[in-house]
N, C-alpha and C positions, 0 to 999 in steps of 0.2 A: 333476512339474514343478513343482507347489507347494511340496513339502517341498525343492526344490533351490534354490528362489527364497527360501523362511525362512534356509536355510543363508546362501546369501549376504548376505543383510541381514543377518544375526547375525554375520558376518567383519568384524573390526575396522577394514578397510580399506574396508570396500563404500563406503561413502558419498564417499570419496576418489575410488576408480575410477569410479565411476557419475558425479561431477559431471566429470571429466575426459574422458571419452566422449562426457557431454550436449553440454557448453560447446564440446567439440573439434568436433563435428557441425553447431552453434549456430553458430558460427563460420563455416565453409563456405555456409550455408544463404543467403544474399543472391545468392553467386553464379548462383544456378540461378533467379533473377526479375528483372524488369526495376527497375530502381532507383527507380521512382516508381509500381511497380504496388501495387495494393490490398493483395494479401498483406503486402506491407512494412511498411503502415501498420498493420494488424492484427497484425502479428508486434511492432512498437515497441508498440504499445498492452499487449500483452500480458506483456510484458517489466516494463513500467511497472505494470502491474498484480500482476505477481508480487512485487516489492519491496515494495507496499502490503500483499500479502495477509501477507506475511512477518513484516512491522512489524504487525500486527496479530495475528497466531498467536503471537506472544510475549506478549501482552495475555491473549487468550480460550483459546488452545490452551496454551501453557505453565503462565499463573499462575491462570487460572479465571477471569478478571474479565472480564463481558461489556460490550464497549464497543460503543455505538451511536450514537456522536457523533463515529467515524473522519473524517469527512469534514472536521473542522475542520484536522485535519492537512493534508491536503491543501490546506487555503484556507490556512493558513498559510504552506506551501511556496510554492506558485502566486505568493501575494502577494510573499513575499521575493524572487522573480522580478521580478514587476510594478513592484516599489519600487525595487529596485536596479539595473535594468536596461535601463531604459526612461527617457522623458522626463517620467515622472510629477511629479519634482520639477525642473520646468522652469526656474525663477527662481534654484535655488542657484545661487552663487559666482557672484554679477553674470551668470546667464543662461550662463556660460562651460562646466557643467557640472564635475562630478568623475568622472575617469576613471582607472581603478586595473587595469591588465591587459586591457582593452578592445580588440577588435577595431578592426581600421583605420577602418572606418564609423565603427562605436558612436562612438570616441573623437573625432570631429568633433561630434557632437550633444549639445546641453543637457541637463539632469539629470544622474541618478546612473549609471553604468555601469562596474558592476564586471566583473571575471574571474567565468566560470560557478562554476571551483573555488571562491572566495569566497564567491558565492552559497550554492553548498552547506554551506558551514560555517555560513554563517550561518542558513539554514533549518534546519539540526538543531539550533542552539544554541534556535534561538525555539521549535521544536516540544519540546524537551526540557523547557523550561521550562514550555511549555502543558500538557505531560503530566503534570509534578508538578501542574500547579496544578487539571487534572481530578482529578487522583488524592487530593487532599486532603481533598475531601469525601467521598468514597467509604470511607475506611479504617474507617468503622464500619460499613458498610452490606454487604448481600450479597445476591444472587440478583438479583430483579428490583428491587431498589432501584437497584443500582448501575445496571442499564439505563435507569430513569428520568433519574438524574443526567447520567449520559453522552449521552443523547438530547438533554436540554436544553441541555449545554455546546453540542452540534454545529448545534442549532437558534438560541441566543445568536449564535453566530460566523456563520451564515448571514444573519441579520437585519442583523449590524453590516456584514457585506458587500453587503447589498442597499442600505443606507441611511448609508452610510460616506460618504456624499459631503455629508451632512449635518452632518456631525463637523468643524467648522475649527478649526484650531490657531490658535495666536496668529500664527505666520509666513503665515498664509491658504493653506497646504495643507489639503488634507481627508485622510480615514484613507484611503478608496478613493472609485472613480469610479462607484458605485454601481451601478444597472443598465447602464451604457456599461462597456466594455472598457477595460483598459489597454492599449493595443495602438500600433502594433507593440512587442514585446518582442525584446530583443537575441539573436541565433543564437547558440549554443555554440562559443566561440572558446578552444582549449585549446591550452598551449604543445608548442610542435614540429610541429601540425597545422593544416589548413587551416580555413578559418571554414566551420562547418559550414551547406550552404544547401538547406533541404527542397524548396525550388521546382526542384533539380536532380537532388538524389539524398536516398534516405532511408538510406542504409547506413549512413553515418557517426551517425545515430540510433541505428539498430539495434545497433550494435557497443557504443555507450557504453552503452546501456540495457542489453546482455548483460554487460557489466564492473559494473556497478551490481548486476546479479542474482549474478555471482560473487561479488562482496563482502557482500553480504547472506547468500547461503548460508553463506560461510565465519564470517559474525559470529553466523548463528542455530546452526552446528553447535557452536560453541568454547561460545556461551551455555549449549547446553541440556546439554553435559556437564561443564559448571563447578560450582563449589560454589553459586554464582550460580543458576542451570538448575535444579540440585536442589532448593534452597529454594523456587523458583516452582513445579516441579511437586510440592513437598510441600503447598505451601499450596493447590494445587488441588484435592487428594486430600481432605485435612483440614485446617481451618486451626488448629482450636485442637491437633490433635496436633503442628504444625507449632509452633505457638508454645510447648506445653510442651516441646519439645526443643530449643529457643533459637533457631529462626529469626524475626529482628527484621520482625516485619511489617511495619509502617509503612514502613522503608526499602527492605525487598523488593518491594511493590506499587508505590511510589513510582518505583522503578527499573525495573519493567517497563511500567509508561506511559511513561515518561521515553524508554526504548529504543524501543519501538514508534512512538510518535509522532516521533522521531527518523527515523527510517526512511521513514515516510509522508511527512515534510517533504521529505526528498532526492527521492522520488518524483514530489511536488508540483511544485518546482522544474524539475522535468525536465519536467515535461509544462506547464508554464509557458512553457518555450521552446519545443518542440515545436510546441504550439497557437499559437504567437505571439500569445498575448492571454490576458489573466486578466479571466474575467467571472464576475460573482456568481452568473449560472444554473449554475454548474459544480457548484454546493456543495449539493447538494440532500439530503435526508435519505436518498432512495434510493441514494445512493451507498455510504452507510455498508453498508446490505444485501445490495447489489452485491458488496461486498467480504468480508462476512462469509459469503455463499453460497459464494464460494469456499473458505473455510475448512471449513463444516459439508460440502461436496459431497468436498473430499479428506479429510478426517478431521483432526479438531480435536488439535493439538498434533505433527502428522504433516509434517515439514519436506517431503517429495518430494510428501507427498499433496496439500500446500497448492501447490506448484507446479502439479500437474496439474490441480488443480481450477481455479486462476488460468487457466491457459490453455483449459480448457473454457469456464469462464464467458465469458472474454473472447471467445471464438472466436463463441460463440452469440449474442453481445451484437453485435459487429461485423461478423459474417460471416452465417450461419445466419439469424438473424431479419430482418434487412432486404434479404439478397440471395436466400436460397435458401427460405425460407417466408413471404416479406410477404403473398404474394398469395394465400396458401391460402384464408384466408376468403371471398373472392371467389368460390372454385369452389364455396363452399355456399352461394351468395348472400347472404353479407352483407357489409355496407358499410363497410367499415374496416381499416385494415393491421395487420399482427400486431405492428407497432413500436410500437403505440399498449399495448400489454398487455405489455411488455418488462419489469417489475416484478413483475408478476403471473404472469410464466412464473417469474422467479425464484424467487419466494415458493414455485409449485406445485412447483418444483426441489428446496426445501430439505424441504417436506412428504415428499416422495416419498421422497429420500434418509432422512430419519428414520425413515420407517417400514419400507423394503424393505431399506437397511444404515446404521443408525443411527450404525456405526464410521468410516463413509465409504469413499470408494474404493480409498483405500492407507492403511489407518489405523497410527497409532503402534502397537509392539507390546503394550504395556501395554493401551491401551483396548482393542484387537481380544481380547486374552483376556478381559479383565472382560465384554465384552458378546458375545461368541461362544462362549467355551469357559467361561464364568462362573467365572475363577480368580480370586479376590480380594475377591468379592463375598459370601462369606459367613463362615465361620469360617477359610478358608485366609487366609493372609497372603501379597502377591507384594511383593519388594522390589527387583525390576529395574526401574528407572526408566528407563532407556532407550530411544527408538524402534527 
């Protein structure tokens, strides 16, 4: 059975066939559940986290650059939604507001209200620039030092989000609402479709998130098999050898940070609309570890492994811990809920995976050969770089 599975994965059209089958089944899934069921909410969040995890996998899995501040891109994406799809700038245009492609109701409100697709583009641009800025200080760093710099970047953005209401511009506007939410945020309103309304149905949000996953999967596979993707993998394996072979380290690293950040910003903007609010409490350091755990669980550099890891970690967080095992400590006479230990549980899972299956649940082919079959770790050389 394992031999057949490996043979299927080596088939050049395997990823396309697998994607079509899985996405086709996923499209039909909402019809088996109530439009407002908790399962639908969990599924929407899982899809959004898949987009983020695939973005971080470009930085960590492909290029081998440890990023502990990925929550910053979530913040930039979410605040793009808060700034350009709410009444945050309520005095703009003489309190008449600016409306470009906004929905029927949003077009009557003060503030800036842009179409969601425009906001996605803005979020991608902002996060790509932020990715370049976070990458610049790390160009000469390796290993733990990269982790420290990226961690600091994420914490800086969190502090700015918390105390952004103290930063006032000449126009009288503040950077953020601080600890208060920017709310309400416009619902998604796409051309030729009815405006989304999470109060009545979560299916439109689910299908839109699924479309984002399909797009990001396409981008990931194309990048991995491209010249740029091979350059990322070369840097991950041996930076000095990559440089000696003519790989431009500065440009290649910055493109990894920019691409990963852009995908994180997409998901952040989507979650901003889905939650109908943008709050600084959403951007804690633990969220970066939450997304990183998905990659480690699934397998560093493995696209399908990251998808699997994101789904498992997401459902552990949104279903198993709060709904299934939350009361487990009380059965042993302990006075606390399991939800209080969520990030501790994710940390334990990371350690467990590193000890028992360091290559991940669904590893990249090269990584599995190195860690399990010990090919390419000694005098032998392995030239295959595709998963």
